[in-house]
N, C-alpha and C positions, 0 to 999 in steps of 0.2 A: 412677296407672296409666303416664301416657306418664314416668314416672321411671324407674318400673321398666322399660318397655321400653328405655329407652336403658340402664340398666345393665346388661340384657340383651344388649342389641347390641356396648354394649364388651367385653362378659366375651365373648362369640363374637369378637370381632376380636382380643383376647388370645390366647384359645387359638387362632386361626388362624395367629396369626404365630409365638406359641411351637411349633405343630406342624411348619409351614413350617421354622422353625429346627430343628427336632429331624430332619426330614427332608433337611435341608442339610448339619448337622451328621454324621447319619450317612452320607450316602454321602462324604462327604470321609474319615472315617473307612475305610472301605469302598476308596476308591482309594488308602490308602497300603498296601494290600494284607500286613499281616500278623496273625496271627494273633490276637494281643492287639489288634489296631485294627477287627476286624473282629468278633469279641467284642463291642466294644464298641459298634459298630454295630448289633448285635441288642438288644442292651440298651436302646437310645434307639428303635431302631425293630425290634420282634420277630415281623413278620408277612413280610417280604421273603424268598422262597424262593432269591432268588439268593446273599445273604448266608452262607446256611447251605451250599451247593451249593460256594461257593469256601472257606468254611471245613474243610468236608470233604476240599477238596485240600490245605490248611493245616496240618491237623491231624487226621493218617490213622488217631491210636489211636481216636478219637472218629467215626470219616468213617460210619460207618453209621449212626447215632444221627442226627447232623447230614442225611445224604440222605435221614431214613426223616420227618425234620420236613421237609423242603423238599417231600416228596413229599403230605403229610398236607396243608401248606399251598394247595399247587397239585396236584391230583390228574392234572393235563393234562400237568404236565412231564413229555414224553419223557425230557427227559437225566437225569433224578434216577433214574427207573425205568432206564435202559438202565444207571449207575454203580452201583446201589444191585445191579441182578441181576448183573452182574460180582463184586461183591464174594458176593456169596448163591452163586454159582457156584463160587469160590475157597473159600468154608467147608466145599462139599461138599452145600449145599441146592439140588440141580438144579432140582427143582421148583419152588419159588419163583423161582427165577432163570427159569425159563421164562416162568412166568405175567406176570413185569414184563416180560421185554421183549417178550411176547403183549401187552400192555398197553399198552406204549409204542407200540408201530405201530397200536394203534386210535385212538390218539390224535395219532398222528403218523408219515404214510405214505411220508415221503420217504425218500432213501438209507441213511442214517445205519442207522435201526431196520434196513431187509431186511439190510443189509450185516452187521449186527450181528447178529443171527437166523441167519443164512448160517454167523458164522463160529461161534457157540454150538453149531450141530447139528454142523460141521462136529468141532469140540475130542469130541462127544457120539460121535463116527461113528454117525450116525445119516444116510446119506447120502441116501433117498430125500429126506425134509426140508431136507437141505444144497442138491440141486438145485433145490427147489422156492424156495426164498428166496436161493439164488443168481440163480434167471433173474428172480424179482421184483424184488432188487436191481439187476438190467440192465435192467429195463424204466423205472426211475426215476435216470438214473446222474447222477453225479456230474461234477465236470469230470475227473476223472482216477480211473479206475475200474480202471487198470491190476494194483491189490493185489488184487482182486474174480477176475479170470483167472490171477493167479499162485495164487491160492487156490485155483480151479478144479483148475490143473497140479498141485497138490499129490493131488489128488482122484483125480484121472485126468490122466495126461500125457497125452492122447490128442484132438489139436486137433478132430479130425471130432466126437470126442463132447461136448467142449464145444461148438462152434458148434451142433449140436443142441439139446444141452440148456439154453445159457444165451443165444444170439444172439438180439435180436428184429430189427423189420424197421426199427428205428430207426438213422440213420443214425452217430449220434455211437457207439452202442454196437457197431458194425460197425466203423467207422475208427480206436476205443481198442482192436478184439480184433487188429485187422490189425495196430496201432503193437507190439501183443504181440508178436504172431507174431515179425514183423521181430525185433525186439528180442534175441530170443532164436534168430534163427538160423533160425528155421523157415519160412523163404521157401515152398517148395512148396505148405503148410499157407495161406499168406497168397493164395497167389495160387487155392485152391480157396474161397476167403472173399471174393476179389474181386469176382466177378459178384452179390453182394448187395449188395455198395457200388453197383455200377453201377445196379442197379435202383431202387434205394431212394432213392440220392446226387444228391447235384447237381454238377455237370460243375466248376465254377467251386472248389467248397470242396475238393472230393474227389479231384479230379486232382492235385495235388500229391503225398500221400499213395502214391495209387498209382505215379505214375513214381519216387517215392524206392523204393517197393518195387521195379520193375523194377531199378535202378539196384543195388538189393542184393544184387538175384537174382545179378546180372552178375559183381559183384565176387566173389560166392560160388562162380560157379563153374557155376550150375545156370541154364545159358543155355536149354534149353525152357521152363523158367516163364517165364524174362522173355518172350521172343518168344511165348507164348502170350498172357501178359497184354496185353501190345503190342498184338497183333491183336485184342483182346476189346476195346482203348478204342478202335483206331481204328474197327470195325466198328460202335461203339455211335457214332462220332462225337463221341468226348469227346476226341480229337485229331486234328489235320490230319495226314494222313501219306499222299504217294504211291504208288500201285501198285507203281510202279518204282523200283530201287536207285542208288543210296543213296535215300533219302530227303529231300526240300527240297533237290532234284539241282541244282538251279542258283541255291541260294540267295535263293529270293524272298521270305521271310520270315523274319521273326525266328527263330532257332530255341526250340525246348523245351526245359526244363532235366532233359531225359533222355539216355541211352546212343544213342540208336536216331533221335536229331538230329544237329544239328552241335553241338560244342564250341567253342567261341570263344574260347581263354584271352588273356587281355591283360597284357602285361610292361613295363615300362618299356622305351619305345624300339621298341614292337611292338603298334599296334592293329590289329584286323580287323572289319570290317562289314559286313552283307549289303544289296544294295541293287540297282536296276533292271540294273547291267550286271553283276552278281554278286559274288564276294563280292572286295570290295578290304581288302588289305593294305599297312601301311605300317609300313615299317622305317626308323628312324632312324638306324642306325649305333651305337645303346645298347641294342638288343636283346640278350637270352643267347645265348651261342654255342651253345648247344643247347636247342632247345625247341619245342614243337609249336605249330602257326600254326589247325591244326583239325583236329578228328576225330568220326567216328561209327561207332559198332558198327553192322556189317551182317548178316544174316542169311544163313546159306549153304548148297548141300547140297554133297555129293562130286562134284569137279568139275573142269574149266579155267573160269576167269575172268577177264574183260578189263577193268580198268579204263580208261574213255576220260575226257579231260579237255582242254578249251577254256580257254586263257590268254592273258596276252599281259603283259609287264613293260616297266617304266621304270627306266632305271640298274642294271640286275643286270647283272653280268658270268656269263657262262658259268661252268660249274664251281665255283659259289662256297658250294653245300651246299643250297640252297634243292631240297626233293624231296618225291613220294608216296612213303609206304609203307605195306606192308600186312602187318598183323599177324596172329598168332593169339593171338586172345583169350583163350583157354585158358592156353596157356604161356608168351604173349609173343613165341613164336620172330616173326623176320622172315623171312614167305615172299617177299617181292620188292620192290623198290626202281626207282623211276624213273630215268631219267638227270634231271640238273637242270635248274630251271626256269628258262628266259633266251631270251627273244624279241620283240623292239620292238614286233609284231604279232598278230593272232590268229594263234595255233596249236594244230591240234589234237593230240594224243599218246596212245599208251596203255601199258600194262603188263600184265602176262599173269603168273597163278598157280594154284597147284592149290591146291585145299580139297577134305580127305578128310572119310571119316565121321566122324571124332571132333574137326574142327574145324564147329561148326554156327555160330561167329559168328565175324568177322572184323574188323580195327579196319582202317577207312580212316583214314591219318593223312598228313596235311602237315605236315612239319616243316623244320626248318633246323638244320644244324649246319654251323658254321664252316669250311671247308674250309682243312686248314695253308697256310700262306704268304699268306693272301686277307684282305684287311680284313673288316671283319663288313657286311654290305649295308647299303646305305642309297638307297632304292628305293622302287618300289611293284609290287605284282603284283596282276590281277585276272583272278578263277578263273571264267570264263565260264558254264562248265555243265561238268559228272561224270555218269556213267552207268555203270554194270556191269554188264557182258552175260556171262550165262553160256555156256561152250562144252563142254556136256554130252558124256563119253566115248559112244560107242555100243557 
């Protein structure tokens, strides 16, 4: 009796060792990733669905058979159902394809099964079913669902309709739809979607997308949309914005990365930084001969304006090319230029300009253009404050 038990245990151990070797050998063959090696892996271990899935990719002539076997081995294999459904659809067996796709969704409710069903119904021109599954796909978004919005655009190139039928209250979905609209240069539509992101999103995570949308709108000349979105952000306190113009007029804080706050480009030989004294600018004599020191886009209405600014300089001679410009944001035309900045003690000066009905946005630009016959500036500028005042025509 004891002898028989020992023999049984030994046989079990030998079988276990043989089976472990079989599994290891089959796995090694599978990793060789050729049709022949995967077939050999199946011969050794014939009950691994993933082997048949891979062989279907390597041997397209019998792919349907291999996928059917993989699904027979594991009826919860959603990937096998999807791939088999696509082949059934290609062969014209639409009813079988639809059933397989719905089966895949029943066992795997992730984005892939929803997205595949949306595609299937789009190809079948079944628009009610398409919009149903497009919305379900958006309810379970992947890292990048731009392709879903692109498909919706092919179905109906109407951003409002897409938003109504597909968008959910999930910030990630709204964020990706905004990115899609901006990438397709549809900034006005993006601005109509932005309130959703303000309602359901988080400032730290979603502010960059909205600021980028504002800048894209300005770049495309859609200043009305840019101003509208900026004011929404300010009203919801997603940005720190002053009620007076320009924003951040005394440079009391680090500028936001948006045209409606100061842009402070940095170059070799020229560095600017905001601080308790205002905007401090250091020029070392190696700065570019023509460059922008600071710039901000400012909303205006028709009428006369006066830009007042207080500043002081050190070691900057008169008439050397450091000045304020006011530029029309749409045309780029220069509306006014200040006298060159040079004063060793605090000085307040101003420059006036006219804004017309077609100029809802101007750029305040502190610029340097080396004057002919002068060396490059080597000195300091401190802009203590700025203020834009309107003197509208009566």
